[in-house]
C-alpha positions in Angstrom: 81.6 -83.2 186.4 79.1 -79.8 185.8 79.8 -80.1 189.7 83.1 -80.4 189.4 83.6 -77.7 187.1 81.1 -75.5 189.3 83.0 -75.9 192.3 86.2 -74.6 190.6 84.2 -71.4 190.6 83.8 -71.0 194.5 86.6 -69.0 195.3 85.3 -66.7 192.3 81.6 -65.8 193.9 82.8 -65.9 197.1 85.3 -62.9 195.9 82.0 -61.3 194.4 81.5 -59.2 197.9 83.8 -57.0 196.4 81.8 -56.0 193.8 78.8 -55.5 196.4 80.8 -53.8 198.8 80.7 -51.1 195.2 77.5 -51.0 194.7 76.4 -50.7 198.0 79.0 -47.1 198.4 77.1 -46.4 195.0 74.0 -46.7 197.0 74.8 -45.2 199.8 76.2 -42.1 197.6 73.4 -42.0 195.5 76.2 -42.0 192.2 74.0 -44.6 190.4 76.3 -46.3 188.6 74.6 -49.7 190.7 73.4 -50.9 187.1 76.6 -50.8 185.3 79.1 -51.8 188.2 76.2 -55.1 187.5 76.1 -55.6 184.5 79.9 -55.1 183.3 80.5 -57.6 186.3 78.3 -60.2 184.7 79.6 -59.1 181.5 83.4 -59.3 181.8 82.5 -62.2 183.5 80.2 -63.7 180.6 83.8 -63.0 178.3 86.3 -63.7 180.4 85.4 -67.2 180.7 84.2 -67.4 176.9 87.7 -66.4 176.2 89.3 -68.7 178.5 87.3 -71.5 176.5 88.5 -70.5 173.7 91.8 -70.0 174.1 91.9 -74.0 176.3 91.6 -74.4 172.5 94.0 -73.1 171.0 96.5 -73.3 173.3 95.7 -77.5 172.5 96.7 -76.0 168.4 99.9 -75.4 167.0 99.7 -73.4 164.4 100.6 -69.7 164.5 98.8 -69.0 161.5 95.8 -68.8 164.2 98.1 -67.1 166.8 98.2 -64.4 164.4 94.8 -64.5 163.3 93.6 -64.0 166.8 95.9 -60.9 167.0 93.8 -59.6 164.4 90.6 -60.1 165.6 91.9 -58.0 169.0 92.6 -55.3 166.2 89.6 -55.4 164.7 87.6 -54.7 168.1 90.5 -52.1 169.5 90.3 -50.3 165.2 86.6 -50.3 166.7 87.4 -48.0 170.4 89.7 -46.1 168.1 86.5 -45.5 165.6 84.1 -44.2 168.4 86.3 -42.0 170.5 88.0 -40.4 167.0 84.2 -40.3 164.9 84.7 -37.5 162.9 88.1 -38.4 161.7 87.4 -40.6 158.0 88.5 -44.1 157.9 89.1 -44.1 161.8 87.9 -47.5 161.7 90.5 -48.9 159.9 93.1 -46.3 160.1 93.2 -47.8 163.8 93.3 -51.4 162.8 95.6 -51.2 160.2 98.3 -49.6 163.1 97.4 -51.5 165.7 98.4 -54.1 163.9 101.3 -53.2 162.6 102.7 -52.5 166.3 102.0 -55.9 167.5 103.4 -57.6 164.2 106.6 -55.7 164.3 106.7 -56.2 167.8 106.1 -60.1 168.5 107.4 -60.4 164.9 110.6 -59.5 165.7 110.9 -60.9 169.5 110.1 -64.2 167.6 112.9 -63.6 164.8 115.3 -62.7 167.8 114.3 -65.7 169.2 114.3 -63.7 172.7 109.9 -65.2 173.1 109.0 -68.7 170.8 106.0 -69.3 168.9 104.4 -71.3 172.2 100.7 -69.5 172.0 101.0 -69.1 175.9 103.6 -66.7 174.8 102.2 -64.7 171.5 98.3 -64.5 172.3 99.0 -62.9 176.2 101.5 -60.9 175.1 99.8 -60.3 171.8 96.9 -58.3 173.8 99.1 -56.8 175.6 100.3 -55.0 173.0 97.7 -54.1 171.2 96.3 -53.1 174.4 97.8 -50.2 175.3 98.3 -49.9 171.8 94.2 -49.0 171.0 94.3 -46.5 173.5 97.4 -44.9 172.5 95.7 -44.3 169.0 92.6 -43.3 170.8 94.2 -40.4 172.2 96.6 -39.2 169.1 93.7 -38.9 167.4 91.6 -37.5 169.2 93.7 -35.1 170.1 95.3 -34.6 166.6 91.5 -33.9 165.2 90.3 -31.4 168.6 93.9 -29.1 167.5 93.8 -28.9 164.2 89.8 -27.9 164.2 90.4 -25.3 167.5 93.3 -24.0 165.5 91.8 -23.9 161.9 92.3 -20.6 161.5 96.2 -20.8 162.2 96.2 -24.0 160.1 94.3 -22.3 157.0 96.8 -18.6 158.0 99.6 -20.8 157.1 98.4 -22.5 154.3 97.6 -19.7 152.9 101.2 -18.1 153.0 102.1 -21.6 150.7 102.8 -23.9 153.6 101.8 -27.5 152.7 99.4 -29.6 154.6 102.6 -31.5 156.6 104.4 -28.3 157.7 100.8 -25.9 158.5 99.8 -29.1 161.1 103.6 -30.9 161.6 102.9 -28.8 165.3 99.6 -30.3 166.2 100.6 -33.7 165.1 103.7 -34.0 167.3 101.8 -33.0 170.0 98.7 -35.8 169.4 101.7 -38.2 169.1 102.9 -36.9 172.1 99.7 -37.5 173.6 98.6 -40.8 172.9 102.1 -42.0 174.7 101.7 -40.5 177.9 100.1 -43.6 179.4 103.2 -45.3 178.9 105.4 -43.2 179.2 103.6 -42.2 183.2 103.7 -46.3 183.4 107.5 -46.4 182.5 107.6 -44.1 185.5 106.0 -45.6 187.8 106.5 -49.6 186.9 108.2 -51.8 190.1 108.0 -49.0 192.2 104.1 -48.1 192.7 102.8 -50.7 190.3 103.9 -54.2 189.6 102.6 -55.6 186.4 100.1 -58.4 185.1 102.9 -60.1 183.7 105.0 -59.8 186.3 102.2 -60.9 189.3 100.7 -63.2 186.8 104.7 -65.3 187.2 105.8 -65.0 190.6 101.6 -65.9 191.7 102.3 -69.1 189.5 105.2 -69.5 191.6 108.5 -68.1 189.4 111.5 -66.3 190.9 111.3 -62.9 191.3 113.6 -62.3 189.2 112.8 -64.7 185.8 109.5 -62.7 186.7 111.2 -59.3 185.9 113.1 -60.2 183.2 110.2 -61.6 181.1 108.4 -58.0 182.4 110.8 -56.0 180.8 110.7 -57.4 177.5 106.9 -57.1 177.5 107.4 -53.0 178.4 110.3 -53.0 175.9 107.1 -54.9 173.2 104.8 -52.1 174.5 106.7 -49.5 174.2 107.5 -49.9 170.5 103.7 -51.4 169.8 102.4 -48.5 171.0 104.9 -45.4 169.5 104.1 -47.5 165.7 100.8 -47.2 166.0 100.1 -43.7 167.0 103.0 -42.1 165.0 101.1 -44.1 162.2 97.0 -43.7 162.6 98.0 -40.0 163.1 100.2 -39.5 159.8 97.8 -41.8 158.3 94.8 -39.4 159.5 96.7 -36.3 157.8 95.5 -37.5 154.6 91.6 -37.8 155.7 92.1 -34.0 157.1 93.4 -32.8 154.6 92.4 -32.9 150.2 95.3 -33.0 147.7 94.9 -28.9 147.1 96.9 -29.2 150.8 93.0 -27.2 151.9 92.1 -28.8 155.8 88.4 -30.4 155.2 87.3 -30.4 159.1 83.9 -29.6 159.2 
């Protein structure tokens, strides 16, 4: 049984040649990333294999609460990444986690309510992972940009506050710019999708034997979910972070 299992991974092991090529290039050019490439390759293999075993079990269980719980765990991990990127913002972990969850649950919940996707875990979990991943990136970029803009323009913000502006008014421009910055990866993706890049969901369906038109239909739905998830989570995270960067007296509290 173990031999049969390992035999199924022969193509995977053969594909390691590609990683070896990258390591050789790093070595020849003295980039110094050979260790990171090796450890990253091993880590990604172990993580994906573990996820595969977990999903094998989850897919055999018909429990919507469990499926949503998996997305919750994904959001917690995403919140940690947001915190690591925006360490200067108090409670960045919870800001990121809650915002990511709101974007993911809204997108998935609405699609289920409209009967566009089913409650089958083969749909919910992969789609949830896509939404969480994109929302995480958007939140991290937005929070970091907002903090840096406020810090770099503190004198202007405090001048506006001294003339009677509220914290919302004094920081409004920077908040909008931060949200736009968080949405840039999504906006760039919309420009190239289907032309420069064939997205993962569409590619996976085509490789699985689905017709290109059916794959395109699913991918369009996925894109709309990513747009909603990213915009909701980014806007919410940035607005909530403003309440951590100003006190009740509308004074900026950035260190």
